[in-house]
C-alpha positions as CSV (number, residue, x, y, z in Angstrom):
1,M,38.8,21.3,-61.3
2,F,39.3,17.6,-61.7
3,G,38.7,15.2,-58.7
4,W,37.3,18.0,-56.5
5,T,34.0,19.8,-56.9
6,G,35.5,23.0,-55.4
7,K,32.5,23.5,-53.1
8,I,31.8,22.9,-49.4
9,L,28.4,23.1,-47.8
10,A,28.3,25.1,-44.5
11,I,25.2,24.6,-42.3
12,D,24.3,26.7,-39.3
13,L,21.7,24.7,-37.3
14,T,20.9,27.7,-35.0
15,S,19.7,29.9,-37.8
16,K,18.6,27.0,-40.1
17,K,20.6,28.6,-42.9
18,Y,23.3,27.3,-45.1
19,S,25.9,28.7,-47.5
20,F,28.7,27.5,-49.7
21,I,32.5,27.8,-49.3
22,Y,34.6,27.8,-52.4
23,P,38.2,27.1,-51.1
24,D,41.2,28.5,-52.8
25,E,42.9,25.9,-55.0
26,N,46.0,26.2,-52.8
27,I,44.1,24.6,-49.9
28,Y,43.4,21.6,-52.0
29,L,47.0,21.4,-53.0
30,K,48.2,21.6,-49.4
31,Y,45.6,19.4,-47.7
32,V,44.1,17.3,-50.6
33,G,40.8,16.4,-49.0
34,G,39.2,14.2,-46.3
35,K,41.2,14.3,-43.1
36,G,43.6,17.0,-44.4
37,I,41.0,19.6,-45.3
38,A,38.8,18.7,-42.4
39,G,41.7,19.4,-40.1
40,Y,42.4,22.7,-41.9
41,Y,38.8,23.9,-41.1
42,L,38.8,22.5,-37.5
43,K,42.0,24.2,-36.4
44,D,40.5,27.7,-35.8
45,H,38.0,26.1,-33.4
46,I,40.0,23.4,-31.7
47,T,40.4,25.2,-28.4
48,K,36.6,25.6,-28.0
49,P,34.6,23.1,-25.8
50,W,33.4,20.2,-27.9
51,D,29.8,21.1,-27.2
52,S,30.2,24.7,-28.1
53,E,27.6,25.8,-30.7
54,S,30.4,27.0,-32.9
55,M,32.4,23.8,-32.7
56,P,32.2,22.3,-36.3
57,L,31.3,18.7,-37.1
58,L,32.9,18.0,-40.4
59,F,32.2,15.3,-43.1
60,F,34.7,15.3,-45.9
61,T,35.5,13.3,-49.0
62,G,38.7,13.2,-51.0
63,P,39.5,13.6,-54.7
64,L,39.4,9.9,-55.5
65,V,35.9,9.4,-54.2
66,N,33.2,8.7,-56.8
67,T,35.9,7.7,-59.4
68,Q,37.2,4.3,-60.5
69,A,40.1,4.5,-58.0
70,P,39.9,1.3,-55.9
71,T,38.7,1.5,-52.3
72,S,37.9,5.2,-52.6
73,G,34.5,5.2,-51.0
74,R,35.4,6.4,-47.5
75,T,34.5,9.6,-45.6
76,T,36.4,11.5,-42.8
77,V,34.3,12.6,-39.9
78,M,36.1,15.1,-37.6
79,S,35.5,17.4,-34.6
80,R,37.0,17.8,-31.1
81,S,36.6,14.6,-29.1
82,P,34.4,14.6,-26.1
83,L,36.2,11.6,-24.7
84,T,39.8,12.7,-25.1
85,G,39.8,16.4,-25.7
86,T,42.2,15.8,-28.6
87,I,41.4,16.1,-32.3
88,G,38.7,13.5,-32.9
89,D,38.5,11.9,-36.3
90,T,37.5,8.7,-38.0
91,S,37.5,7.2,-41.5
92,V,34.3,5.4,-42.2
93,G,33.0,3.3,-45.0
94,G,29.6,2.9,-46.6
95,T,28.2,5.2,-49.3
96,L,28.2,8.6,-47.6
97,G,31.4,9.9,-49.3
98,S,30.2,9.0,-52.8
99,Q,26.8,10.5,-52.2
100,I,28.3,13.8,-50.8
101,K,30.5,13.9,-54.0
102,K,27.5,13.1,-56.2
103,A,25.7,16.0,-54.6
104,G,28.4,18.3,-55.9
105,L,30.2,18.7,-52.6
106,D,33.7,18.0,-51.2
107,G,32.5,18.2,-47.7
108,I,29.9,19.4,-45.2
109,I,30.6,21.6,-42.2
110,I,27.9,21.8,-39.5
111,T,27.8,24.3,-36.7
112,G,25.2,25.7,-34.4
113,K,22.5,24.0,-32.4
114,S,18.9,23.4,-33.3
115,E,16.3,24.1,-30.6
116,K,14.7,20.8,-31.2
117,F,15.8,17.5,-32.8
118,I,16.3,18.0,-36.5
119,G,17.3,16.1,-39.6
120,I,19.1,17.4,-42.7
121,E,18.1,16.1,-46.1
122,I,20.4,16.9,-49.1
123,N,19.2,15.8,-52.5
124,D,21.6,17.3,-55.1
125,S,21.1,21.0,-54.8
126,S,18.1,20.7,-52.5
127,I,18.8,21.2,-48.8
128,E,15.9,20.8,-46.3
129,F,15.7,20.8,-42.5
130,I,13.3,18.2,-41.2
131,N,11.6,17.9,-37.8
132,A,13.2,14.9,-36.1
133,E,11.5,15.0,-32.8
134,P,9.5,11.9,-33.6
135,L,12.8,10.1,-34.1
136,K,14.2,11.0,-30.7
137,G,15.2,7.9,-28.7
138,L,14.9,5.6,-31.7
139,L,17.5,2.9,-32.4
140,I,19.7,3.5,-35.4
141,S,18.2,0.7,-37.4
142,D,14.7,2.2,-36.8
143,V,15.9,5.7,-37.9
144,H,17.4,4.2,-41.0
145,K,14.2,2.5,-42.0
146,K,12.2,5.7,-41.6
147,V,14.5,8.1,-43.4
148,F,16.4,6.1,-46.0
149,N,15.6,7.3,-49.5
150,G,18.1,5.5,-51.6
151,G,21.1,7.6,-50.8
152,S,23.2,7.5,-47.6
153,V,22.2,8.2,-44.0
154,A,24.4,9.3,-41.1
155,S,22.5,9.0,-37.8
156,I,22.9,8.8,-34.0
157,G,21.2,6.5,-31.6
158,P,20.2,6.6,-27.9
159,A,23.8,6.4,-26.7
160,A,24.6,9.8,-28.1
161,E,21.4,11.3,-26.8
162,N,22.2,9.9,-23.3
163,G,25.7,11.4,-23.1
164,V,27.8,8.3,-23.8
165,L,31.3,9.7,-24.3
166,F,32.2,7.0,-26.8
167,S,29.0,7.2,-28.9
168,T,29.3,6.8,-32.6
169,I,27.7,8.1,-35.9
170,S,26.3,5.3,-38.0
171,I,26.6,5.4,-41.7
172,D,24.1,3.4,-43.7
173,N,23.1,1.4,-40.6
174,H,26.2,-0.9,-40.9
175,Y,29.3,1.3,-40.8
176,M,30.4,3.1,-37.7
177,A,32.2,6.4,-37.4
178,G,33.5,5.1,-34.1
179,R,36.2,6.1,-31.5
180,N,36.5,9.5,-29.9
181,G,32.7,10.0,-29.3
182,L,31.8,12.0,-32.3
183,G,28.1,10.9,-32.0
184,L,28.0,13.0,-28.9
185,V,29.1,16.1,-30.9
186,M,26.2,15.5,-33.3
187,A,23.8,15.0,-30.4
188,A,24.9,18.3,-28.8
189,K,23.7,20.0,-32.0
190,N,20.3,18.2,-31.7
191,L,21.0,16.7,-35.1
192,K,19.5,13.2,-35.4
193,Y,20.4,12.4,-38.9
194,I,21.8,13.6,-42.2
195,S,20.5,12.1,-45.5
196,V,22.5,12.7,-48.7
197,K,21.5,11.7,-52.2
198,G,23.3,12.9,-55.3
199,S,23.3,12.2,-59.0
200,G,26.4,13.9,-60.3
201,T,29.7,12.6,-61.5
202,T,33.3,13.4,-60.7
203,A,35.4,15.0,-63.4
204,V,38.6,12.9,-64.1
205,Y,41.6,14.5,-65.8
206,D,42.9,11.3,-67.6
207,K,40.5,8.3,-67.5
208,N,43.0,6.0,-69.3
209,E,45.8,6.7,-66.8
210,L,43.3,6.1,-64.0
211,L,42.4,2.7,-65.5
212,K,46.1,1.8,-65.6
213,A,46.5,2.7,-62.0
214,R,43.4,0.7,-61.1
215,E,44.6,-2.4,-62.9
216,D,48.0,-2.1,-61.2
217,I,46.2,-2.1,-57.8
218,F,44.0,-5.0,-58.8
219,R,47.0,-7.1,-59.8
220,L,48.8,-6.3,-56.5
221,T,45.6,-7.2,-54.6
222,A,45.2,-10.5,-56.3
223,A,48.8,-11.4,-55.3
224,S,48.4,-10.4,-51.7
225,P,47.9,-13.3,-49.2
226,A,46.8,-10.8,-46.5
227,L,44.0,-9.6,-48.7
228,Q,43.0,-12.5,-51.0
229,G,44.7,-15.5,-49.5
230,E,42.9,-18.5,-48.0
231,F,43.1,-16.8,-44.6
232,G,42.9,-13.2,-45.8
233,L,40.6,-10.3,-45.2
234,A,38.5,-11.0,-48.3
235,N,37.7,-14.5,-47.0
236,F,37.3,-13.9,-43.3
237,G,37.2,-10.2,-42.8
238,T,39.3,-8.4,-40.2
239,A,38.5,-11.3,-37.8
240,A,41.2,-13.2,-39.7
241,I,43.7,-11.5,-37.4
242,Y,42.2,-13.2,-34.3
243,D,44.3,-16.4,-34.5
244,L,47.5,-14.4,-35.3
245,M,47.2,-12.4,-32.1
246,H,46.3,-15.4,-30.0
247,L,49.1,-17.6,-31.3
248,R,51.7,-14.8,-30.9
249,K,50.6,-14.3,-27.2
250,M,49.4,-10.7,-27.8
251,M,45.7,-11.2,-27.5
252,P,44.4,-8.7,-24.9
253,T,42.8,-10.9,-22.3
254,D,41.3,-10.2,-18.8
255,N,41.8,-6.5,-19.1
256,F,45.3,-6.9,-20.5
257,R,46.4,-9.0,-17.5
258,K,46.9,-11.9,-19.9
259,T,47.9,-12.2,-23.5
260,R,46.5,-15.6,-24.4
261,F,42.8,-16.7,-24.5
262,E,42.1,-20.3,-23.8
263,N,38.9,-20.4,-25.8
264,A,40.3,-18.6,-28.9
265,A,39.8,-21.7,-31.2
266,N,36.1,-21.5,-30.6
267,M,35.9,-17.7,-31.2
268,N,37.9,-17.2,-34.4
269,A,36.9,-16.1,-37.9
270,W,36.7,-19.7,-39.2
271,H,34.2,-20.5,-36.4
272,F,32.0,-17.5,-37.2
273,K,32.1,-18.3,-40.9
274,Q,30.9,-21.9,-40.3
275,Q,28.3,-21.0,-37.8
276,Y,26.8,-18.0,-39.5
277,K,27.3,-18.9,-43.2
278,T,28.7,-15.5,-44.0
279,K,28.8,-13.7,-47.3
280,K,30.9,-10.9,-48.5
281,D,29.9,-7.2,-48.4
282,G,31.8,-4.0,-48.5
283,C,32.1,-0.3,-49.0
284,R,31.3,1.7,-52.2
285,G,34.1,1.2,-54.7
286,C,35.8,-1.6,-52.9
287,H,36.9,-4.9,-54.5
288,I,38.2,-6.5,-51.3
289,L,34.7,-6.8,-49.6
290,C,36.0,-7.4,-46.0
291,K,32.6,-7.0,-44.3
292,K,30.9,-10.3,-43.5
293,I,27.1,-10.7,-43.3
294,G,25.5,-13.8,-41.9
295,E,22.7,-15.7,-43.6
296,K,20.2,-14.0,-41.2
297,K,21.6,-10.6,-42.0
298,D,23.7,-10.5,-38.8
299,V,26.7,-8.2,-39.3
300,M,29.8,-10.1,-38.2
301,P,32.1,-8.4,-35.6
302,E,35.3,-6.8,-36.8
303,F,38.5,-8.1,-35.1
304,E,38.7,-5.5,-32.4
305,T,35.0,-6.0,-31.5
306,L,35.5,-9.7,-31.5
307,S,38.6,-9.5,-29.3
308,H,37.1,-7.1,-26.8
309,F,33.8,-8.9,-26.4
310,S,35.5,-12.3,-26.0
311,A,39.1,-12.4,-24.7
312,L,39.2,-9.1,-23.0
313,I,36.3,-9.9,-20.8
314,E,36.8,-13.7,-20.9
315,N,33.5,-14.4,-22.6
316,T,33.4,-17.8,-24.3
317,D,29.9,-17.3,-25.9
318,A,30.2,-16.5,-29.6
319,E,26.6,-15.7,-30.0
320,A,26.9,-13.1,-27.2
321,V,29.6,-11.3,-29.3
322,V,27.3,-11.0,-32.3
323,K,24.5,-9.8,-30.1
324,A,26.7,-7.3,-28.3
325,N,28.0,-6.0,-31.7
326,K,24.4,-5.5,-33.0
327,L,23.4,-3.8,-29.7
328,C,26.3,-1.4,-29.9
329,N,25.6,-0.6,-33.5
330,D,21.9,0.0,-32.8
331,L,22.6,2.1,-29.7
332,G,25.4,3.9,-31.4
333,M,28.4,3.0,-29.3
334,D,32.1,2.3,-30.1
335,T,32.7,-1.4,-29.5
336,I,36.3,-1.0,-28.6
337,S,35.7,1.5,-25.8
338,A,32.6,-0.3,-24.7
339,G,34.4,-3.6,-24.3
340,A,37.4,-2.1,-22.6
341,T,35.2,-0.1,-20.2
342,I,33.3,-3.3,-19.2
343,S,36.7,-5.1,-18.9
344,C,37.8,-2.3,-16.5
345,Y,34.6,-2.7,-14.6
346,K,35.1,-6.4,-14.4
347,E,38.6,-6.0,-12.9
348,I,37.5,-3.4,-10.3
349,S,34.3,-5.3,-9.3
350,G,35.9,-8.7,-9.4
351,K,32.7,-10.0,-11.1
352,K,32.5,-12.5,-13.9
353,I,30.7,-11.2,-16.9
354,S,28.1,-13.6,-18.2
355,P,26.6,-13.2,-21.7
356,D,23.5,-11.7,-20.1
357,D,25.6,-9.4,-18.0
358,L,27.4,-8.2,-21.1
359,L,24.2,-7.3,-22.9
360,N,22.6,-5.8,-19.8
361,L,25.6,-3.6,-19.1
362,L,25.8,-2.4,-22.7
363,N,22.1,-1.5,-22.6
364,D,22.5,0.3,-19.3
365,I,25.4,2.3,-20.8
366,G,23.4,3.3,-23.8
367,Y,20.5,4.4,-21.7
368,S,22.6,5.9,-18.9
369,K,21.0,3.8,-16.1
370,N,22.3,1.7,-13.2
371,E,26.0,1.0,-13.5
372,G,25.9,2.4,-17.0
373,A,25.4,5.9,-15.8
374,A,29.1,5.8,-14.6
375,L,30.4,3.5,-17.3
376,K,29.2,5.7,-20.1
377,L,32.1,8.1,-19.3
378,G,34.6,5.6,-20.4
379,S,37.1,3.5,-18.5
380,F,39.5,6.3,-17.6
381,R,36.9,8.4,-15.7
382,Y,35.2,5.3,-14.3
383,A,38.5,3.9,-12.9
384,E,39.4,7.3,-11.4
385,S,36.0,7.5,-9.7
386,K,36.7,4.2,-8.1
387,G,40.2,5.2,-7.0
388,Q,41.8,2.6,-9.3
389,P,43.2,4.5,-12.3
390,H,45.7,1.7,-13.0
391,T,42.8,-0.5,-14.3
392,S,42.0,1.8,-17.2
393,M,43.9,0.7,-20.3
394,T,43.9,4.0,-22.2
395,V,46.2,6.6,-23.8
396,K,44.8,10.1,-23.7
397,K,41.6,8.6,-22.2
398,L,41.0,6.5,-25.4
399,E,40.8,2.7,-24.8
400,L,43.4,0.4,-26.4
401,P,42.3,-1.8,-29.3
402,G,43.1,-5.5,-29.8
403,Y,46.9,-5.7,-29.9
404,D,48.8,-6.0,-26.7
405,P,51.8,-3.8,-27.0
406,R,54.1,-6.1,-25.0
407,G,54.0,-8.4,-28.1
408,A,54.6,-5.7,-30.7
409,Y,56.8,-2.8,-29.5
410,G,56.0,-0.7,-32.6
411,M,52.4,-0.7,-31.5
412,A,53.5,0.4,-28.0
413,L,55.1,3.5,-29.5
414,A,52.3,4.0,-32.0
415,Y,49.6,4.0,-29.3
416,A,51.5,6.7,-27.4
417,T,52.2,9.0,-30.4
418,S,48.7,8.7,-31.9
419,T,47.1,12.1,-32.0
420,R,43.7,10.8,-31.1
421,G,44.7,8.5,-28.2
422,A,45.3,4.7,-28.3
423,C,44.8,3.9,-32.0
424,H,46.1,1.1,-34.3
425,L,45.2,3.0,-37.5
426,R,47.5,5.9,-37.2
427,A,50.5,3.6,-37.6
428,Y,49.7,-0.1,-38.0
429,T,53.1,-1.6,-37.2
430,I,51.4,-5.0,-37.1
431,A,52.0,-5.0,-40.8
432,H,55.7,-5.0,-40.2
433,E,55.9,-6.9,-37.0
434,I,53.4,-9.7,-37.7
435,L,52.3,-9.7,-41.4
436,R,55.8,-8.9,-42.7
437,K,54.6,-6.1,-45.0
438,P,56.5,-4.6,-46.6
439,V,59.4,-6.2,-44.6
440,L,59.7,-8.0,-41.3
441,S,60.9,-6.1,-38.3
442,D,61.6,-7.6,-34.8
443,R,58.5,-7.2,-32.8
444,F,60.3,-7.3,-29.5
445,S,62.6,-4.4,-30.4
446,F,62.2,-0.6,-30.7
447,S,65.0,-0.5,-33.2
448,G,63.9,1.5,-36.3
449,K,60.4,1.8,-35.0
450,A,60.4,5.6,-34.5
451,R,61.0,6.1,-38.3
452,I,58.6,3.4,-39.3
453,I,55.8,4.9,-37.2
454,K,56.5,8.5,-38.5
455,I,56.4,7.3,-42.1
456,S,53.2,5.2,-41.4
457,E,51.5,8.1,-39.8
458,D,52.2,10.4,-42.7
459,M,51.1,7.8,-45.2
460,N,47.9,7.0,-43.4
461,A,47.2,10.7,-43.1
462,M,47.4,10.9,-46.8
463,V,45.3,7.8,-47.3
464,D,42.6,9.3,-45.2
465,S,42.8,12.5,-47.2
466,L,42.5,10.9,-50.6
467,T,40.1,9.2,-49.1
468,A,40.9,5.5,-49.6
469,C,41.1,2.4,-47.4
470,K,44.2,1.5,-45.5
471,F,43.7,-2.3,-46.1
472,I,44.7,-1.9,-49.7
473,F,48.2,-1.0,-48.5
474,F,48.8,-4.6,-47.6
475,A,49.3,-4.9,-51.4
476,A,49.7,-1.5,-53.0
477,T,51.8,1.5,-52.0
478,L,51.6,5.3,-52.4
479,E,53.3,4.9,-55.7
480,E,50.1,3.3,-57.2
481,Y,47.9,5.9,-55.5
482,A,50.1,8.8,-56.6
483,H,49.5,7.5,-60.1
484,A,45.7,7.4,-59.5
485,Y,45.8,10.9,-57.8
486,S,47.7,12.3,-60.8
487,A,45.3,10.8,-63.2
488,V,42.2,12.0,-61.4
489,T,43.4,15.6,-60.6
490,G,45.8,16.3,-63.4
491,I,48.4,17.3,-60.7
492,K,51.5,15.1,-61.4
493,S,52.6,13.8,-58.1
494,S,55.0,11.2,-56.8
495,A,54.6,9.0,-53.8
496,Q,57.1,11.2,-52.0
497,D,55.0,14.3,-52.9
498,L,52.0,12.7,-51.3
499,L,54.0,11.6,-48.2
500,N,55.2,15.2,-47.8
501,I,51.6,16.4,-47.7
502,G,50.7,13.6,-45.3
503,E,53.5,14.9,-43.0
504,R,51.9,18.4,-43.1
505,I,48.5,17.0,-42.3
506,Y,49.7,14.9,-39.4
507,Y,51.9,17.6,-37.9
508,N,48.9,19.9,-38.0
509,E,47.2,17.5,-35.6
510,W,50.1,17.7,-33.2
511,V,49.8,21.5,-33.4
512,M,46.1,21.3,-32.6
513,N,46.6,19.0,-29.6
514,A,49.4,21.3,-28.3
515,M,46.9,24.2,-28.5
516,N,44.8,22.3,-26.0
517,G,47.8,21.6,-23.6
518,F,48.8,18.1,-24.7
519,S,52.5,17.4,-24.4
520,D,55.1,14.7,-23.5
521,R,53.2,13.8,-20.4
522,D,50.4,12.5,-22.6
523,V,52.7,10.4,-24.9
524,V,52.6,7.5,-22.5
525,L,51.3,3.9,-21.9
526,P,49.5,2.4,-19.0
527,E,52.0,1.3,-16.3
528,R,50.7,-2.3,-16.5
529,F,52.7,-2.8,-19.7
530,F,56.0,-1.7,-18.0
531,N,55.4,-3.6,-14.8
532,E,53.6,-6.9,-15.6
533,P,54.5,-9.7,-18.1
534,G,52.0,-11.2,-20.5
535,S,51.2,-14.9,-21.0
536,S,54.3,-16.8,-22.1
537,G,54.5,-20.3,-23.4
538,E,55.1,-22.5,-26.5
539,G,58.5,-20.8,-27.1
540,V,57.2,-17.3,-26.8
541,I,58.1,-15.1,-23.8
542,I,56.1,-11.9,-23.2
543,N,58.1,-9.7,-20.9
544,P,57.2,-6.2,-19.6
545,I,58.3,-3.4,-21.9
546,S,61.4,-1.7,-20.7
547,K,60.5,1.9,-19.8
548,E,64.0,3.1,-20.6
549,E,63.9,1.6,-24.1
550,F,60.4,3.1,-24.6
551,Q,61.6,6.5,-23.5
552,Q,64.5,6.4,-25.9
553,A,62.3,5.3,-28.8
554,K,59.9,8.2,-27.9
555,E,62.8,10.7,-27.9
556,N,63.9,9.3,-31.3
557,Y,60.4,9.8,-32.6
558,Y,60.4,13.4,-31.4
559,K,63.6,14.2,-33.3
560,I,62.3,12.5,-36.5
561,R,58.9,14.1,-36.2
562,G,60.4,17.6,-35.6
563,L,59.1,18.1,-32.1
564,D,61.0,19.5,-29.2
565,S,62.0,17.4,-26.1
566,N,58.6,18.1,-24.5
567,G,56.8,16.7,-27.5
568,M,55.7,20.1,-28.7
569,P,55.6,21.4,-32.3
570,T,58.4,23.8,-33.1
571,Y,58.0,27.2,-34.9
572,E,60.7,26.1,-37.5
573,K,59.0,22.9,-38.4
574,Q,55.6,24.5,-38.7
575,K,57.1,27.1,-41.0
576,S,58.9,24.6,-43.1
577,L,55.6,22.6,-43.6
578,G,53.6,25.8,-44.5
579,L,51.5,25.7,-41.4
580,L,52.2,29.3,-40.4
């Protein structure tokens, strides 16, 4: 095979045994890799409790990983989410994907539960189980120092050990498999870390054609203002979006009760670059280098982290944001859910959150003490326990990221239709509505948004299966990546071919959620967005979203997606997509 190794490692932590799976070639053709194949192997287990010993925790790469295809260094991590009960998946950067591929594997499936804390060390064909009891309770940075051997390390911190429903898995100490609480799935298996180091190469069908595709993508990147412009991601990282959201009155502020933050000018990407003298860093195989590292090795916050630890809780202290980001990374907690949960707490309690309060609350959440013992369950459960469910800004119990949907109606629908709960990465309509990529669409209208979202979801499902980075699609398209995929695998494919596979992969997620009882009643937004306006001014009016228009857009989406009127997958559509 070209692109794939044709081999998956299956580990049973209960028996401390492992075996190899050699999938039929048809599975690769139907699901490609990454998110697609992970979903294929998760489906038979999706109705089990997330902490069941037989619930798999999956780490998968795609065919482009460890080749010269640009931005192809990512990994999909997947299981059932402890936080939402939906499919739980995340695409994460770092070097894990390339090391898994170098070790001769397309993915790793972990089941079972060790009696004591354990580590897994993979060094090419050598697979060892290591006593990790001495690492119990350690921060992620300390674990990394102790077990790093030149490869890649996936580890959990105290938050996962203490039952935080939005705990993360850290990759290489700086990259977080966040959202959905997959760190807790790892903790339920008493698995503290996985270390992977490989030395192999990936077979490429046509290296010359791959180089042509690579050069096309490089040229498009160089011409992209969103990526390489003065205010683009390469220069400022994802925090470059901060000013855009503020100026367009869609910055989530004060638990989404406002959409404009008065102190935004002192908290933006330019401010952080000047104060921390940042340098570029990035994932394996990436030329954009959007991660920013300060001169004292501080990792700068991503946009959502910055928005949620500043505007959302009305914090005006930039240093507190950096400290909060570092603390979450060390404890192993998703910054979006952490910030939104504290914001919910702030509204319910009526308390102002000082910088010290922020850090103390995060620490309490990570160690499940004081107020943190309740907050660790996320804002949905916390708000319900206080009799104020309207204060939780969630979809399917997952907290909203940094884009107020009253200022971008495409995001309103995308949050609702996302298979993992409120997510901006399933369908990033900000590209259309704010960045005008590939074309501008009216941000205050649902017109055409159902189709845009469906296509975006299918495309991003494919991107996460290849596995590449979504940011490159501010410049390139599936046409260039179909060229790269064809060159790597030898399977001649068009952009439409890949999009069709992406549709199968994403519909499979709707099927899995339906198997757990999710339906139209879960494809909703918090009532605040229908009942309350945002912050208007300077020629911009942020009205409440019309519930009738939202409902009509949702019905249009169901028709285009091939769901019934209750948001349920149909037999006919599953059959046509080869899912039966």
